[in-house]
N, C-alpha and C positions, 0 to 999 in steps of 0.2 A: 276472135275479134277483140281488138284493143278497146278498153274502156276509155272513153273520152273524158277529159277533165274540165270542170267548170272554170270559167274565167271570172273570178271574183263575183261581183253582184250583177254582172251582165247576164244575158241569156245565151251567151256563146259557150260552146263546148268544143274542146280541141284535143288533138293527138298530143301525147306527152313530149313531143319534140317539134319545135317550130323550125321550119326551113328558112334559113337566112338568105335573103335575096341580094345581098351586097355584091356578090360576084357576077350576077346576071348583067350582061352587056359590058363587063369589065374583063375579068380573067376567065370568064366563060362566055363564049359567043352564043348566038341565039340557038343554034342547033344543040350545043352542049347543055344550055340552060333548059331547053325543052326536054332533053333526055333526063336531066336531074329531076325536074318537076314531075315527069311521067313516072319515074321510078319511086319517087316519094309518095305520090298518091296511090300507086299500085301497092305500096306497102301499108296502106291505111292512113297515111298522113293527110291532114286537111288544113294546116295552119302555115301560111306563107307570110313572112315578115320582110318588108321593104321600107324605103323612105324616098321622098322626092329628090333628095340630094344625091342618091346613088346613081352614077358614080362620077360626080363632077370633078373629082380629083384626078381622074385619068386623062391623059393627053387626048385632045380631040372630043372629049365628052363635055356636056354642059349641065348634067343632072337630068334625072328622069329616065335614063336608059333602062334601069332595072324595072321600073313600073311599066315602061313600054313593052319590054319583053314579056312580062307577066300578063299584061293585057292581051297581047297577041296569042299567048298560050291559052288563056281562058277562052278566047274567041274560037281558037282552032279546036279545042276539046269540048266546048259547049258545057262546061262544068261549073259555071260561076256560082250556082247556089250550093255547091258541095264544098267549096273552099272558103275558109275564113281568111280574108285578106286584111293584113295590118299594114298601114303606112304611116308616115310621119310628116309633120310640117315644122318649119322654122329654120332650116339650114340651107335650103336651095338658094343658089346665088341670086336669083331674081325675087325670092320670097323669104328674105332673112328676117328673123325676129317673130314676135307673136302678137303684133297689134291685131285688132279685130279684122281690119281690112286685109292684112297679110294672110291671116288664117283662112279667110273666105276665098281669097284668090288662089292660095296654094291648094286648097281642097278641090276647087274647080279644075285646076290643071291636073291634079292627081286622078280625078274621076275620068278626065278626058284620056289621059295616057293609059289608064287601066281598062278603058272601054266599058265602064260600068256606071250605073246610076247610084250606087251606094258603096261605102267603105265599111267593112265590118268593125274594125278597130282603128281609131285614129289617135295618134300620139302627138303631143308636143315633144319635139325631138330634143331640144335643149331649152331649158327654162330661159325666159327673157325677163330679167329682173327690172328692166326699165318700164315694163308694162304691169299695171296692177293685176293681181290675180282675178279681180272682179271682171275685168275686160276680157281676159283669156277664157275664163269659165263661161261667161255669157256668150262669147263667140262660138265656143264649142257646143254649147247647149242649142244654139240656133241651128247648127248643122244637124243635130239630132232631131230637132223639131221639124226641119225641112225634109227629113227622111234620107239625107245624104250620108249620114254616119249612124251606125247602130250603137256603138259604145265608144267612150273616150278614155284616154290613157295618158300617162306622163313618163318621160324618160329624162335622166340627167337633171334632177331637181333636188333642192335641199329639203330636209325634213320640215323646216319651218314653212316654206312656200307650199309644200304638199299639204300640210295640215291646214294652212289658211285657205287653200283652194277647196279642200273637202268641206271645211266649215262653211264657207260662203255658199257652195252648191247646196248643202243641206238646208241652210237657213232660208235660201230663196227658192228651194224646190226645183233646182236646175240639175241637169245631167252631171253626175259626179264621176271622177276618175274611178274606173273599175280595175285597172291594171297598171302596174309599174314595171318599167324596163330598166333594171339596174345593171351596172357592170359587176359581175359576180361569177366566180369560179373557184376551183380548188387552190389556186395560187394568188387570187385577188379577192379577199373576203372583207377587207376593212371598209370599203366604200359603202357596202350594203348592211353588213351586220352592225347593229347599234341603233341609233335614233331613227334611221330610215326604215329599217326592218320593223322596228317597234311601231312606228306610225302606220305602216302598211298592214301589219298584223291586227292592230286595234281597229282599223277601218275596214277590214275584210277584203283588202286588195289582193289580187293574184300577182305574183312576180313572174316575169318572162325574161330571164337574164340574158344579156348579150355578152359576147366573148366567152361563151360557155366552155370552150376548149382552149381559152387563152391564146387566140390566134394560131391554133394548131399545136401548141406545145403539149397539150394533154392527150394528143393522139399517140404519144410515145415514139413518134418518128424522129424527134430531136434527141440525139445522144451525143456524148463527147466524141468529137472527130467525124460525126456524120454531116454530110452536105444535103440540104433539102432544097428542092426546086419549088419555091413558093414566093409570091410577092410579099408575103408576111414573115419570111424566114428570120429576118434580123430581129423583129419584135418578139417572136416566139423563143428564139434561141437564148435570149438574155436570161430566161428563167433557169437555164442550166448553171448559171454563175452563182445562184443563191442556194443556201442550205435547204430552204423550204422547197425549192424546185426539185432538187435531187431527192429529198425525202418523199415528196409526193410521187415522183416517178417510181421509186422503189415500192411504195405502198400500192400504186396502181398495178404494177407488174405482179405483185403477190395476189391481189384480188382477181385480176384478169386471168391468171393461170388457174386459179381455183374454179373458175366458171367456164374456162375455155372461151373467154370473151376478149374483145379488143380493149386496150386501155381507154380509148375514146368512149366506148360504151359504158365502162365503169365510171369514168369521170362525170358523164352526163347523168348516170343513175344516182350518184352521190348528190349532184345538184338537184335532181328531181325529187329527192327525199327531204330536202331542206324546208323549214317552215315557210309558208306562203308560196313556194315555187310551184307553178302549174306546168310550165313547159320551158326548158332551156332552149336557146336558139343556137343552131350550128349550121354552117353553110358547107356546101359541097360543090367543087368545081367540075367534077365528073360523076357520072352515075356509079362508077366503081367505088367512090368514097362513101356512098350513101348507106350501105348495109350496116356498117359499124355505128352509124348515127341512129337509124330507126330501130336498131336492136334494143335501145334503151326501154322501149315499150314492153319488152319481155324479160327484163333483168331486174330481179329483186335481190338486193344485198342484205346480208344478215346484219344484226345489230353490231356484232363484233367487227365486221368488215367496214361498216360505216364509221365506227369509232376509230379504227386504224387509219382511215383516210382523213378523218377530221383532225386527229392528233398530228399526223404528218404535216397537214396543211396549216396548223396553228403555229409552226415554228417561226 
């Protein structure tokens, strides 16, 4: 039985891999999405991450498709109380920004699509610097007071705005951010490591990094001359052009071979070992892609292996 990890100061405890819902209703249809969700929970997973904007970028979609698929799956399986559902506000085409009214409206729509009366973890998806942190924090606190949200979180926010939000929440006795969702992985460390990580660490926030596998690059399937069938192939393959990307692949291969593990599992295990990180996010389009992701729960890397990966990724 995998030990669940606490999510910062919240009372939520999660599997050490969050299942990314960005593909549901986009590159994975409903049947595929249900199969992935079933396989994830069968492996002990309990933490599903989505957003109201997923997947408004796809032709014919308007946003909310992922939440709708997850809501139908929760209803079909009758397992709502067993799954920690995280979603986000601020980027949906009809609910852009973080004014109090927008946050309230976006939350109601997310609850409707998810077919639930509460959201476990509710993120501000992208900070809206046109809105004072006082307004944002107060609006989120009201959702908690109303029982519609259990814990609040932030993604894509500056260290200064994060600190100001935490300070205001503490001073006023309001719900404070418990979780931070930064862009963070073996080939992208600069955004998080530094003032943002320091702020999170001081405040006792848990990090739930997105792009944990660098759009699939860290699965190891991207190699010189290889063609990969993925909607994210171009973004992932660019890492092959950098010295850091090639060094990281080499280190991943070395460590993966020592454990008889997949490179993706090793990349996620490195991330899960980093300060503040509770659970990296990774998505799977098919159930066949899932075993390498959930295997992170059973893989412990040695200090030497972690150092090898850290050094390769520091180039």
